[in-house]
N, C-alpha and C positions, 0 to 999 in steps of 0.2 A: 348534264347532272350525272352524279356518278350514285350507285347504290351499291352497298354490302350488305348480303343477307347471308342466310347458311347456302346457298349457292352458287356462291360468289368465289370463287380461285385468286390468289395472287400470288402471284409469280413472278420470278427477278426480269430485269429485261431481257436477261441473253438465253432463259429458257425459252420466252413471247418469241422472238429473231428465231432460235432453230424450228421454231412451231411453222414460221410462216411460208406460203407456200413461193416458188423462186419465181423468178420473175417471167413476165409474158413474153412468149413468142411471138414475133411479130405476126403477124396474118392470121392470128390465133384466135381471137374475138378474146372473150373473158378465160380464157383457159388457160391454166398454166403448162407448162411441157410436162409429160410422165415420162417420170422417172423411178427405179427402183420396184416399190410395193404397187400394183395396181389394182389394189382395192379402195372403192371410193371412202373418203373418210365422211363422219356426220355433216351434214349438211353443203355437201360438196354438190355444184351441179353437174348433171352427167350431158352426155351427149345430144340428149334429147331436149334439154332444158331444164329436167326436172332435177329438183333436191333431194338427196338422199335424205333418210329418215335415220338420229340416232337412234340404236336399243333403248330402247325402255329401260331404267334401273327399276329392278326389283326392289321395292321400298316396304320396309319392316310395319305391318296395319297390326303388333300388338305388342302390349307391355305388361309386365306384369313384376311382382316385387315383393318382399317379403324382408322387413326390418324388424327390429328389437326396440321397442319402448320401454323409456327409464318408468319402474311403477311409481318412483318418489314423486317426477314431474311428469305423467303421462302428457298433460295438457301441451305443453311447452313442447315435446316432440311431434304430438299430431299435428301441431300450428306448423310445423316446418315441414312436414311433410305436406300439407296442405298446399301450403304455397309454394311449395321445388318441384312437387311432381302433380297433385292431382289438377291442381289449377294450369298447369303445362297441358293437360291434356283434356282438361272440360271444355277448355275455349277453343279446339280443334272443332271444326264444321263436321256435324254428324257423327260425332265420336260418342258412342258406351262408356262410360264409366262405372264402375262397380268396385264400390269399396266394403275389405271384411277384415273385421276384428277378430284376433284369438285370442284367448286367454288362457292362458294353462299355471295353475297355482299347483304346488305341494304344503301339505301343513304335514309334519311329521306327525304331531300328538292328535290328529282328527280331526274332526269337526263334530260341535256338539249339533243336536237335535235341531234347537233355535236356528241357531245359522244356516244349518241346511234347509229349512222350511224358505227362511229370508232368500236364500241364493236364487230359488229355485222360484220363488214370489218373482224379485228383479228381475229375473231371465226372461220368463213369460210376460211382466208389464213391458220390457223392453223391446219386445219381439227377437228375443234370441229364437235361430231357428235347428241351432242345435246344443245342448247342455248334456252335460250326463258329469255323474258323480260316483266316485268310487273308492 
């Protein structure tokens, strides 16, 4: 069975052949003759029979991003972001995902007192941790 996943590498046969060990010398057991660089490759057998350990790859552990959302169709944009990014992260074992929605608005003619009161009350009811009016 062949499995192709995010760790798979596909190469042409010529590239694969260039990285295969040379022919085994008679009487040398399972070891290929040493030529050129003597640094052991990952998973290569050493003379004591042990395998070398490949260097561990430093994997990213954090993702953060910011995106502009259309005020005319915010539900559509947010839905796409949830499907494409949030679900990819929340399905990873042990992941902790925090979402933050920031709203910035400019009203050139200013906000009436009743509108300010409505905005502040709604923000409080919805659990906004930050809100300001200038």
